[in-house]
Phi, psi and omega in degrees: 000130178280169177298323180288321174297323182292316180299314178300322180294313182297310181296315179300314184291326176294319182296340178273351179293140178297128177093354182291322185295328180291346181260351191296332181263009177282154182282134177243132173240124182238130179232141178263142175296144177282337179251147181293168180298141178280134179243143175285123184227155178298159180297332180268016181298135174237114181295153177242169187284337191262033186298139176255087186284150173240138183245147176273135167254137178235124181259139177242123188218109176052036178089357181249155182246148174222140179236160173202148182245133187213160174271348182236076186288133177215145179276169179201137174228121178176199179267163172301326178302313183294324184290318179291345179273000181279110188277163177299156170240187181292355179271340183127198180288145177290126181301330177292324172301312186289323178290322178292320178302309179304318179292321177292317181293325176297313179303325185269000174084020183269337183198166171270120188267349180212148178240161179292132181260087177212159177304316180296323179289319179297319181293319180297318177301312178298324175300308183295321176295318180297314179300316180294315183297311183292325178289328187255339183230353184086193183247014184236152175051054178250133176244122176267124180252106187109114182296127169222107186301325182294317181287317180300315180301304183302308183296312187292322177290342183264006178081016179295131174277088188213161173243161179233131177247143177205162180260345186286117177304339180290332186257328186310126175064021176251145176288126180227103182052048177068016178241127179281122176271125190242174185274113182278330187288318190247324193257318195242350186302311182293325178297320181295323180298325179284327188266325194285146163270323182219131172259109179266101197252125172304137180282359167293346176294343170296321185281326181266003175082001186272354183304324181291346182282351185244358185273130171061043181250000180122291180294151172293153179247142169223115181280147174225163178100154183293335185301323184268010185305309183280319183298322187302338183286346185244359180240156186269052176230128180300145181225136177273111186252131174247127178282129179243000000 
């Protein structure tokens, strides 16, 4: 399934939800953080020049919040209908579409659209994800797609047999909490398809357009991260959801 097909499926399914039409002309305000997402790094971390930063978008809708993370942050003021009409580009789904969807779905009670941004909350999420993965998939042949320092630290220190893929030049081929981060786009993706039991894929892959690279390749897929909280209800990809 392409990103455009996924977008059409998500939007169409949302519009069929009972009560969604009544919300379409309500105001959505989306603001992008001025600073990139904070990442957990080792103490000896040395930054490189080619960093591919992600920024948080936060949508406000009828008192509910929705978030999405993207490499292309943009603000938005308009109606829910207008936000949901933001079509994918060659970069992937518009993060403003996903943030607005998360806020609307949160308002309707279908998901949690935003999470607490704190060290404690990130560590708790990594703990819960680790517990879910080990209970349902075991501790071997797990591939983490998308660098998340909290998850890498938890999994590697717990003896998890896993690989990590990332697109960020700042992480590729660098040691992160005793885990080597490798290049997913050109060098190691096909090897992971042959080796992995589970591809644990960041839902930010919806925004950067890489999600289609991991569908129907053999290993099971599990999405993680707040970006896909609402969209995951309408696509046939399992999603790790934490109630907040």
